[in-house]
C-alpha positions as CSV (number, residue, x, y, z in Angstrom):
1,M,29.5,8.1,18.7
2,L,31.2,7.1,15.6
3,Q,27.3,6.5,13.6
4,A,26.8,9.9,14.5
5,A,29.7,12.1,13.2
6,C,28.4,10.1,9.9
7,Q,25.6,11.2,10.0
8,D,27.0,14.6,10.7
9,V,28.7,14.4,7.5
10,E,25.8,13.4,4.8
11,A,23.4,16.1,6.8
12,A,25.5,18.9,7.3
13,P,23.8,21.4,4.3
14,S,27.4,23.5,4.5
15,T,29.0,20.4,3.6
16,P,28.1,19.1,-0.1
17,R,29.5,15.7,-1.3
18,L,33.3,15.8,-1.6
19,A,33.7,13.9,-5.3
20,P,32.4,12.0,-6.8
21,P,32.2,8.0,-6.2
22,G,34.6,7.9,-9.4
23,H,37.0,10.1,-8.4
24,T,37.2,7.6,-5.2
25,Y,37.5,4.6,-7.0
26,A,40.1,5.9,-9.2
27,L,42.2,6.9,-6.3
28,V,41.6,3.1,-4.8
29,A,42.5,1.7,-7.8
30,L,45.7,3.9,-8.0
31,M,46.7,3.3,-4.7
32,L,46.1,-0.3,-4.6
33,A,48.3,-0.9,-8.3
34,V,51.2,1.3,-6.9
35,A,50.6,-0.6,-3.8
36,A,51.3,-4.0,-5.4
37,T,54.9,-2.3,-7.1
38,G,55.5,-1.1,-4.0
39,A,55.1,-4.2,-2.2
40,F,57.3,-6.3,-4.8
41,G,60.2,-3.8,-5.0
42,G,60.3,-3.4,-1.1
43,Q,61.1,-7.4,-0.6
44,T,63.8,-6.7,-3.3
45,L,65.5,-3.4,-1.2
46,Q,64.9,-5.5,2.2
47,S,67.0,-8.5,0.3
48,T,69.9,-6.3,-1.4
49,T,70.4,-3.1,1.4
50,A,70.9,-4.8,4.7
51,G,73.2,-2.9,6.7
52,A,73.5,-0.1,3.7
53,A,73.6,3.4,4.9
54,P,70.2,4.9,5.5
55,A,68.8,8.5,4.1
56,A,70.3,9.4,0.6
57,L,68.9,12.9,0.5
58,S,67.6,11.8,-3.1
59,A,65.2,9.5,-1.5
60,Y,63.1,12.0,-0.5
61,A,62.3,13.4,-3.9
62,P,59.9,10.6,-4.2
63,L,58.5,10.9,-1.2
64,I,57.6,14.8,-1.7
65,V,56.1,14.5,-4.9
66,V,53.9,11.7,-4.4
67,N,52.3,13.1,-1.2
68,L,52.1,16.5,-3.2
69,G,50.4,15.2,-6.0
70,L,47.8,12.8,-3.8
71,A,46.6,16.3,-1.8
72,F,46.3,17.5,-5.3
73,Y,44.1,15.1,-6.5
74,V,42.1,14.7,-3.6
75,C,41.8,18.6,-3.0
76,R,41.4,19.7,-7.0
77,V,41.6,17.4,-9.7
78,G,38.6,16.7,-11.4
79,L,36.3,18.8,-9.0
80,Q,34.4,21.7,-9.9
81,R,36.9,23.7,-7.2
82,S,39.4,23.3,-4.2
83,I,37.8,21.0,-1.4
84,L,40.9,21.3,1.0
85,G,38.9,23.4,3.9
86,A,36.0,20.9,4.0
87,L,38.8,18.3,4.1
88,F,40.4,20.0,6.9
89,S,38.0,20.9,9.5
90,Q,34.5,20.8,10.3
91,G,32.1,24.0,12.2
92,R,33.3,26.3,14.0
93,Y,36.9,26.6,15.6
94,D,38.2,28.4,18.7
95,A,40.6,29.1,21.2
96,R,38.7,26.1,23.3
97,R,38.5,23.3,20.3
98,A,42.2,23.8,19.4
99,L,43.5,22.9,23.2
100,G,40.9,19.9,22.8
101,D,42.8,19.5,19.1
102,F,46.3,19.8,21.1
103,V,45.7,17.5,24.0
104,A,44.3,14.8,21.3
105,A,47.4,14.9,19.4
106,G,49.3,14.3,22.4
107,A,47.8,11.9,24.0
108,L,47.1,10.1,20.7
109,A,51.0,10.5,19.7
110,L,52.0,9.1,23.3
111,L,50.3,5.8,22.6
112,L,51.0,5.4,19.0
113,V,54.9,6.0,20.3
114,F,54.2,3.7,23.3
115,A,52.0,1.2,20.9
116,E,55.4,1.0,18.7
117,N,58.4,0.5,21.5
118,G,55.9,-1.9,23.2
119,F,55.6,-3.8,19.5
120,A,59.5,-3.8,19.0
121,T,60.2,-5.2,22.8
122,L,57.5,-7.9,23.1
123,L,57.3,-9.3,19.5
124,G,60.9,-8.5,18.5
125,A,59.2,-7.0,15.4
126,P,61.5,-6.6,12.6
127,E,63.3,-3.5,11.0
128,S,62.1,-2.7,7.8
129,A,64.9,-2.2,5.4
130,A,62.9,0.0,3.1
131,G,61.2,2.3,6.0
132,H,65.3,2.4,7.8
133,A,66.7,3.6,4.2
134,L,64.8,7.2,4.8
135,L,65.7,7.7,8.1
136,P,68.1,10.8,8.4
137,V,71.8,10.4,9.6
138,T,73.9,13.7,8.9
139,G,72.7,17.2,10.3
140,L,71.5,18.4,7.0
141,E,69.2,15.0,6.5
142,K,67.8,16.2,10.0
143,L,66.8,19.2,9.1
144,L,65.3,17.9,6.0
145,W,63.3,15.4,7.6
146,T,61.7,18.2,9.6
147,F,59.7,19.3,6.6
148,V,59.7,16.2,5.3
149,A,57.4,14.7,8.3
150,M,55.2,17.8,7.9
151,L,54.4,17.4,4.2
152,V,53.7,13.7,4.8
153,G,52.0,14.1,8.0
154,F,49.7,16.8,6.4
155,S,49.3,15.0,3.1
156,E,48.9,11.3,4.5
157,E,46.1,12.7,6.8
158,L,44.4,14.9,4.0
159,V,44.3,11.9,1.5
160,Y,43.6,9.1,4.1
161,R,41.1,10.8,7.5
162,G,40.7,13.4,5.3
163,Y,39.0,12.1,1.9
164,L,39.0,9.1,2.2
165,Q,37.5,8.4,5.6
166,R,34.7,11.1,4.3
167,Q,34.3,9.4,1.6
168,L,33.9,5.8,2.2
169,C,31.5,7.2,4.9
170,M,29.2,8.8,2.4
171,L,29.1,5.9,0.1
172,S,29.1,3.2,2.8
173,G,26.8,5.6,5.4
174,Q,29.0,3.6,8.0
175,L,31.9,5.5,9.8
176,P,33.1,2.5,11.1
177,L,33.5,1.0,8.0
178,A,34.8,4.2,6.4
179,V,37.4,3.8,9.6
180,I,38.1,0.5,8.9
181,G,38.4,0.5,5.2
182,Q,41.0,3.8,5.6
183,A,43.0,2.5,7.8
184,L,43.6,-1.1,5.4
185,L,44.4,1.1,2.8
186,F,46.6,3.0,4.6
187,G,48.2,0.0,5.6
188,I,48.5,-1.2,2.4
189,A,50.3,1.7,1.3
190,H,53.2,1.1,3.1
191,G,53.5,-2.3,1.9
192,E,57.1,-2.2,0.5
193,Q,58.2,-2.3,4.6
194,G,56.8,-5.5,4.8
195,G,53.5,-7.4,6.2
196,W,54.5,-6.7,9.8
197,A,54.6,-2.6,8.9
198,V,51.7,-3.0,6.9
199,A,49.5,-4.1,10.0
200,R,51.0,-2.2,12.6
201,F,50.4,1.1,10.3
202,A,46.5,-0.4,9.7
203,L,45.9,-0.4,13.3
204,Y,47.3,3.2,14.1
205,S,45.4,4.9,11.5
206,V,42.2,3.4,12.9
207,A,43.3,5.3,16.0
208,L,44.0,8.1,13.4
209,G,40.6,7.5,11.9
210,W,38.5,7.5,15.0
211,V,40.3,10.8,16.6
212,A,40.0,12.7,13.3
213,A,36.2,11.8,13.1
214,T,35.5,12.7,16.6
215,R,37.1,15.8,16.8
216,R,35.7,16.5,13.5
217,S,39.2,17.8,12.4
218,L,42.3,16.8,11.1
219,I,44.9,19.0,13.4
220,P,45.0,16.9,16.1
221,T,45.6,13.9,13.5
222,V,48.2,16.1,11.4
223,M,49.9,17.1,14.4
224,C,50.2,13.6,15.6
225,H,51.2,12.2,12.7
226,V,54.1,14.7,12.2
227,A,55.6,14.6,15.9
228,V,55.7,10.8,15.2
229,D,57.4,10.5,12.4
230,W,59.8,13.1,13.7
231,Y,60.7,11.4,16.8
232,A,60.6,7.6,14.9
233,A,63.1,9.4,12.6
234,L,65.5,11.3,15.1
235,N,65.4,8.2,17.2
236,G,65.9,5.9,14.9
């Protein structure tokens, strides 16, 4: 099924190549460079912020700026026109498809929440200080986090399951490789939260990538991503 979806992407006459290869290579190189810097900073943070009060409002500003910048890059920078629509959904969208996306989003969100709780309970997964520092505490922070979760969920799905997965599929001709590739990059991008977080997020990203490919839409993965981030922050 995944390979058929990759062939659909390559063959669809209404879906031209999203971006030249150099556009993708530049993004991947930037991600790896930022991740390397963030991993070093995350180790320092984990050694100096244990027990610190979480969720200063100013901590959200870099998150917002980075996600807006990445979304803008994959949709418009260096391209002749915006490819937002092509990234977000393929094919005709109707009420039946919307219902299927909603069901898929709910099922995937439950799976990821159960997996996260299961890892924490069975394996004693350590909590990341970098991740804990983003959790909202006050009422204002929780209200702001709702907006942040929506922005991050939309942006990260657009960049990883939308742009990177589609581009890696076109470049390799193998959707399974594309799903794994974007998952590894997604995990590495969270390196500041530690190796355990990288492994978990990469695993979750495989599930997100599979749903995005089979549904040919980012709508279910965006809904799932926002719901999981919102749940994790408000119940952390």
